[in-house]
C-alpha positions as CSV (number, residue, x, y, z in Angstrom):
1,X,8.3,-30.7,6.6
2,X,9.0,-27.7,9.3
3,X,7.0,-24.7,8.9
4,X,6.9,-20.8,10.2
5,X,5.5,-17.7,9.2
6,X,7.5,-14.7,9.3
7,X,5.3,-12.1,10.0
8,X,2.2,-11.6,12.2
9,X,0.5,-9.1,10.1
10,X,-3.4,-10.1,9.3
11,X,-2.1,-12.2,5.9
12,X,0.5,-14.3,8.0
13,X,-1.9,-14.4,11.1
14,X,-4.3,-16.0,8.7
15,X,-2.0,-18.4,7.4
16,X,-0.9,-19.8,10.1
17,X,-4.0,-20.1,11.2
18,X,-5.2,-21.9,8.4
19,X,-1.8,-24.8,8.5
20,X,-2.3,-25.0,11.9
21,X,-5.7,-25.9,12.1
22,X,-5.4,-30.0,10.7
23,X,-3.1,-30.5,14.2
24,X,0.5,-30.0,12.3
25,X,2.6,-27.9,14.5
26,X,2.8,-24.2,12.9
27,X,5.2,-21.5,14.1
28,X,4.2,-17.7,13.8
29,X,7.1,-15.3,14.4
30,X,6.2,-11.8,15.6
31,X,8.7,-8.7,16.7
32,X,6.4,-8.7,20.2
33,X,4.3,-11.7,20.3
34,X,3.2,-11.4,24.1
35,X,-0.2,-10.1,23.8
36,X,-1.1,-12.4,21.1
37,X,0.7,-15.6,23.4
38,X,-1.8,-13.7,26.6
39,X,-4.9,-14.0,24.5
40,X,-3.9,-16.6,21.5
41,X,-5.5,-14.5,18.8
42,X,-4.4,-11.4,17.3
43,X,-6.9,-8.6,18.3
44,X,-5.0,-5.9,16.8
45,X,-4.7,-7.2,13.3
46,X,-7.2,-10.4,12.7
47,X,-9.5,-9.8,15.4
48,X,-12.2,-12.7,16.1
49,X,-10.0,-15.7,15.4
50,X,-8.8,-18.0,18.2
51,X,-5.3,-19.5,17.5
52,X,-5.5,-23.5,17.3
53,X,-3.0,-25.8,19.7
54,X,-0.4,-26.5,17.1
55,X,0.0,-22.9,16.0
56,X,2.9,-21.9,18.5
57,X,4.3,-17.8,18.8
58,X,7.7,-17.0,19.2
59,X,9.4,-13.7,18.8
60,X,12.5,-15.6,18.9
61,X,13.8,-15.1,15.1
62,X,16.4,-18.2,15.0
63,X,13.9,-20.9,16.7
64,X,11.6,-19.5,13.7
65,X,14.3,-19.7,11.1
66,X,15.0,-23.6,12.1
67,X,12.3,-24.8,9.8
68,X,12.8,-25.7,6.6
69,X,9.7,-24.4,5.1
70,X,9.8,-19.8,5.6
71,X,6.5,-18.1,4.7
72,X,7.5,-14.2,4.4
73,X,4.4,-12.3,5.4
74,X,6.4,-8.8,5.5
75,X,5.3,-5.6,3.0
76,X,6.8,-5.8,0.7
77,X,8.4,-2.5,0.5
78,X,10.3,-4.2,4.2
79,X,11.3,-7.6,2.2
80,X,14.2,-6.5,0.9
81,X,15.8,-5.2,4.6
82,X,14.3,-8.0,6.3
83,X,16.3,-11.1,4.1
84,X,19.3,-8.9,4.7
85,X,19.3,-8.4,8.1
86,X,18.6,-12.2,8.7
87,X,20.1,-14.0,5.4
88,X,22.4,-16.3,7.6
89,X,20.1,-18.0,9.1
90,X,17.6,-18.2,6.1
91,X,20.5,-19.8,4.2
92,X,19.4,-23.1,2.2
93,X,15.9,-22.9,3.2
94,X,12.5,-22.8,0.9
95,X,11.7,-18.9,0.9
96,X,7.8,-18.5,0.0
97,X,7.1,-14.8,-0.1
98,X,3.5,-14.0,0.6
99,X,3.5,-10.0,-0.4
100,X,2.8,-8.4,-3.5
101,X,4.3,-5.9,-5.0
102,X,7.3,-4.2,-6.8
103,X,10.3,-2.4,-4.6
104,X,10.6,1.2,-5.6
105,X,14.2,1.7,-4.9
106,X,14.9,-2.0,-7.2
107,X,12.2,-1.8,-9.9
108,X,12.4,-6.0,-8.1
109,X,9.8,-8.6,-6.9
110,X,10.1,-10.7,-4.1
111,X,11.6,-14.1,-5.9
112,X,14.2,-11.9,-7.6
113,X,14.7,-10.1,-4.1
114,X,15.7,-13.7,-2.4
115,X,18.0,-15.1,-5.2
116,X,20.1,-11.9,-4.7
117,X,20.0,-11.9,-1.2
118,X,19.6,-15.2,0.0
119,X,21.4,-17.4,-3.2
120,X,21.0,-20.4,-1.5
121,X,17.6,-20.6,-1.0
122,X,14.6,-22.0,-3.0
123,X,12.1,-18.8,-3.4
124,X,8.9,-19.6,-3.9
125,X,5.9,-16.9,-4.3
126,X,2.5,-17.5,-2.6
127,X,-0.1,-15.1,-4.7
128,X,-4.1,-14.6,-5.7
129,X,-7.9,-14.2,-4.6
130,X,-7.5,-13.9,-1.2
131,X,-8.9,-11.7,2.2
132,X,-7.3,-12.9,5.7
133,X,-10.2,-13.0,7.1
134,X,-12.2,-16.0,4.5
135,X,-8.0,-17.5,5.2
136,X,-8.8,-17.7,8.9
137,X,-12.5,-18.8,8.9
138,X,-12.1,-21.8,6.6
139,X,-13.6,-20.3,3.7
140,X,-12.7,-21.7,0.4
141,X,-10.1,-20.4,-1.5
142,X,-7.6,-20.8,-4.2
143,X,-3.9,-19.3,-5.2
144,X,-1.2,-20.0,-6.7
145,X,2.3,-21.2,-6.0
146,X,4.9,-20.1,-8.1
147,X,8.2,-22.7,-8.0
148,X,10.4,-23.8,-9.9
149,X,11.8,-26.7,-7.8
150,X,10.4,-28.3,-4.9
151,X,7.4,-30.1,-6.9
152,X,6.6,-30.9,-2.9
153,X,5.8,-27.5,-1.8
154,X,2.2,-27.6,-3.5
155,X,0.9,-30.4,-1.2
156,X,2.8,-29.3,2.1
157,X,1.0,-25.9,2.0
158,X,-2.1,-26.9,1.1
159,X,-5.0,-27.6,3.5
160,X,-8.4,-28.1,3.7
161,X,-10.2,-24.9,2.5
162,X,-6.7,-23.7,0.8
163,X,-6.5,-25.1,-2.8
164,X,-3.0,-24.2,-4.1
165,X,-2.2,-24.4,-8.0
166,X,1.6,-24.8,-9.0
167,X,3.2,-23.2,-11.8
168,X,6.6,-22.3,-12.5
169,X,6.2,-18.4,-13.6
170,X,7.6,-16.7,-11.2
171,X,7.7,-13.5,-12.7
172,X,3.8,-14.0,-14.0
173,X,2.9,-14.7,-10.4
174,X,4.7,-12.0,-8.8
175,X,4.1,-9.2,-11.3
176,X,-0.3,-10.2,-11.6
177,X,0.0,-9.7,-7.4
178,X,1.8,-6.5,-8.0
179,X,0.3,-4.9,-10.7
180,X,-3.7,-5.9,-9.8
181,X,-2.9,-3.7,-6.5
182,X,-2.5,-0.4,-9.4
183,X,-5.9,-1.1,-11.0
184,X,-7.1,-1.2,-7.7
185,X,-6.5,2.0,-6.7
186,X,-7.6,2.7,-9.4
187,X,-10.6,2.0,-9.0
188,X,-11.3,3.0,-6.1
189,X,-10.7,6.1,-6.9
190,X,-13.3,5.7,-9.6
191,X,-16.0,4.4,-7.4
192,X,-14.9,7.1,-4.6
193,X,-15.1,9.8,-6.9
194,X,-18.8,8.7,-7.9
195,X,-17.6,8.0,-12.0
196,X,-19.7,4.9,-11.6
197,X,-19.4,1.0,-12.1
198,X,-19.3,1.0,-15.7
199,X,-15.9,3.2,-15.7
200,X,-14.7,1.0,-12.6
201,X,-15.8,-1.8,-15.3
202,X,-13.6,-0.1,-18.0
203,X,-10.8,0.5,-16.1
204,X,-10.8,-3.1,-15.1
205,X,-10.4,-4.4,-18.7
206,X,-7.7,-1.4,-20.2
207,X,-6.0,-2.2,-16.1
208,X,-5.7,-6.1,-17.5
209,X,-4.4,-5.2,-20.7
210,X,-1.6,-2.8,-18.9
211,X,-0.9,-5.7,-16.6
212,X,-0.4,-7.8,-19.8
213,X,1.4,-5.5,-21.4
214,X,4.2,-4.8,-18.8
215,X,4.5,-8.8,-17.4
216,X,4.9,-9.8,-20.9
217,X,7.4,-7.7,-21.4
218,X,9.7,-8.9,-18.4
219,X,8.9,-13.0,-19.8
220,X,5.8,-13.3,-17.8
221,X,3.1,-16.7,-19.6
222,X,0.5,-14.8,-20.9
223,X,-1.8,-18.1,-19.2
224,X,-0.9,-16.9,-15.9
225,X,-1.8,-13.6,-15.8
226,X,-4.9,-15.2,-17.0
227,X,-4.7,-17.2,-13.6
228,X,-5.5,-16.9,-10.3
229,X,-2.9,-14.5,-9.5
230,X,-3.0,-12.2,-12.6
231,X,-7.2,-12.4,-13.4
232,X,-8.5,-13.5,-10.5
233,X,-6.9,-11.3,-7.6
234,X,-8.0,-8.3,-9.8
235,X,-11.3,-9.3,-10.2
236,X,-11.3,-9.8,-6.3
237,X,-9.0,-6.4,-5.3
238,X,-11.4,-4.3,-7.7
239,X,-14.7,-5.0,-6.3
240,X,-14.3,-5.1,-2.6
241,X,-13.7,-2.9,0.2
242,X,-12.0,-5.2,1.7
243,X,-8.9,-4.4,-0.4
244,X,-6.8,-2.1,1.6
245,X,-6.0,-0.9,-2.1
246,X,-9.2,-0.5,-3.7
247,X,-10.3,1.3,-0.1
248,X,-7.4,3.4,0.2
249,X,-8.5,4.7,-3.7
250,X,-12.0,4.7,-2.2
251,X,-10.9,7.0,0.4
252,X,-8.7,9.4,-1.9
253,X,-12.3,9.4,-4.4
254,X,-13.9,10.5,-1.4
255,X,-11.6,13.2,-0.2
256,X,-11.0,11.3,3.4
257,X,-7.9,9.4,5.4
258,X,-7.4,5.8,5.7
259,X,-6.7,4.3,9.3
260,X,-3.0,5.2,9.8
261,X,-0.8,2.0,9.7
262,X,-2.9,0.5,7.1
263,X,-0.5,-1.2,4.3
264,X,-1.0,0.2,0.5
265,X,1.7,-1.9,-1.5
266,X,0.3,-0.9,-4.4
267,X,1.5,2.9,-3.7
268,X,4.9,1.9,-3.9
269,X,4.4,-0.1,-6.7
270,X,2.5,2.1,-9.0
271,X,5.3,4.4,-8.8
272,X,8.0,1.7,-9.3
273,X,5.9,0.2,-12.8
274,X,5.3,3.7,-13.7
275,X,9.3,4.3,-14.0
276,X,10.0,1.0,-15.3
277,X,7.2,1.4,-18.2
278,X,9.0,4.7,-18.9
279,X,12.1,3.5,-19.3
280,X,11.0,0.4,-21.4
281,X,8.8,2.2,-23.8
282,X,5.6,0.8,-22.4
283,X,2.2,2.6,-22.7
284,X,0.9,2.2,-18.6
285,X,-1.7,5.4,-19.0
286,X,-3.7,3.8,-16.0
287,X,-0.5,3.4,-13.6
288,X,0.9,6.7,-14.7
289,X,-2.4,8.7,-13.5
290,X,-2.3,7.3,-10.6
291,X,1.0,8.0,-9.9
292,X,0.1,11.7,-10.9
293,X,-2.8,11.5,-8.2
294,X,-1.1,10.5,-5.5
295,X,1.4,13.0,-6.5
296,X,-0.8,15.7,-6.4
297,X,-0.1,16.4,-10.0
298,X,-3.3,16.1,-11.1
299,X,-6.6,16.0,-9.9
300,X,-9.1,13.6,-10.1
301,X,-11.0,14.9,-12.3
302,X,-7.9,16.2,-14.3
303,X,-7.4,12.4,-14.8
304,X,-10.5,11.3,-15.9
305,X,-10.5,13.8,-18.4
306,X,-7.3,12.8,-19.8
307,X,-8.3,9.3,-19.9
308,X,-10.8,9.9,-21.7
309,X,-9.0,12.0,-24.2
310,X,-6.5,9.8,-25.4
311,X,-6.5,8.9,-29.4
312,X,-9.1,6.2,-30.5
313,X,-7.7,3.3,-31.3
314,X,-8.8,-0.5,-31.7
315,X,-9.2,-2.8,-28.8
């Protein structure tokens, strides 16, 4: 099966490098690939990693869309717009969403957005604990591939360093990847504000409980949230400054700004999840506090005090 990666950000570029490393022809689509074509690397988003010879670059969307399998490495909040703009070229394709989050406008995850926009396509989700630099460097990484129909996709997208575990639980996989970003922001805030490692451990633990509460209410399986795309991704994202969501929270806690252009999927996801949880009558105190801090309705000190003042109860 032919493969294209749509989106030349850090993660899309890393996937393209990993998939092409064994000599398979892979197409990486970018809006303007001219700089990368000249240098054969992505100096702006993923510097220091040369492209394999079998990785080709193009700005021609229709040429890239001719592939059988298309990895959608575009930001979550732009996914719907991207699919609407190109839906005719993507009909009947296997579309693998590589973004993590919940659409702020609709409250939908990537799988449902694919279903509604490209009903003839086969939706899939690729998610789990991973950093682009590790994948590009060929370091061992395990991810979850959620797909309901195409069982061959697992072997098609696996590489020497990229081990994929298959799941049919698209809801659980996409929500695990989305919800952990909200907890990562909270953990970053806690560390940045000097609240300590014990506070981070409490946030990870109680945040995982929130993730399960929200995801199970929407039809996810508990074992999915305990896997790579849930607990595994949560641990990685909440403990490393390589995580853009953790780094964003850390910057908030330290009262400084992140570099412009940094994609932080958890910002919009926190608001989308908090809004939906209120409609569904779900208790999501960490997500609510993240939103309150982001919207300047609470200071970090006030948010911490409110969380600590919650009624005592059994775990």
